C-alpha positions in Angstrom: 88.7 228.7 -15.4 85.4 228.7 -13.5 85.7 228.8 -9.7 89.4 229.5 -9.7 89.2 231.5 -6.5 87.6 228.4 -4.8 84.8 230.4 -3.3 82.2 227.7 -4.2 84.0 224.9 -2.4 83.6 226.1 1.2 80.3 227.7 2.0 80.7 229.9 5.1 77.7 230.2 7.3 77.4 233.6 9.1 79.2 233.5 12.4 76.7 234.3 15.1 78.0 235.1 18.6 75.7 234.7 21.6 74.8 237.7 23.8 77.5 237.0 26.3 80.3 236.7 23.8 79.0 239.7 21.9 79.1 241.8 25.1 82.6 240.7 26.1 83.8 240.8 22.4 85.3 237.4 22.7 85.4 234.4 20.3 82.1 232.6 20.6 82.9 228.9 20.3 80.2 227.0 18.4 77.9 224.9 20.5 79.0 221.2 20.8 76.9 219.0 18.4 74.3 216.9 20.2 74.7 218.8 23.4 72.7 221.8 24.7 72.9 224.9 22.4 75.5 226.5 24.5 78.9 227.8 23.3 82.1 226.7 25.1 82.5 230.1 26.8 79.0 229.9 28.3 79.5 226.1 29.2 82.8 227.0 30.9 81.1 229.7 33.0 77.8 227.8 33.4 75.8 230.7 31.8 72.6 230.8 29.8 73.7 230.9 26.3 71.3 232.9 24.2 71.6 233.7 20.4 69.8 236.5 18.7 67.0 235.3 16.4 68.6 236.8 13.3 71.9 238.4 12.4 71.6 242.2 12.7 74.6 242.8 10.4 73.8 245.3 7.7 70.6 246.4 9.3 70.5 250.0 10.3 68.0 251.5 12.7 66.2 254.2 11.0 65.2 257.6 12.5 67.8 257.7 15.1 69.2 260.9 13.7 65.8 262.4 13.2 64.6 261.6 16.7 67.5 263.5 18.4 66.9 264.5 22.0 66.5 268.2 22.4 68.8 269.5 25.1 
């Protein structure tokens, strides 16, 4: 049947971690609705919670191999 795997039912939005959680490689809890846009990790530590403007997944920097530093 159509949609047997149930992928259409739940639409997953891309999980974006803030800079702090990204650096620490820890689970970035989503910001509380209604409150300041700050994840629970940053809220607990009273940090500035900043998110990148767009997801960088799948984007490769070009020319890194070509612009190799000459030793």
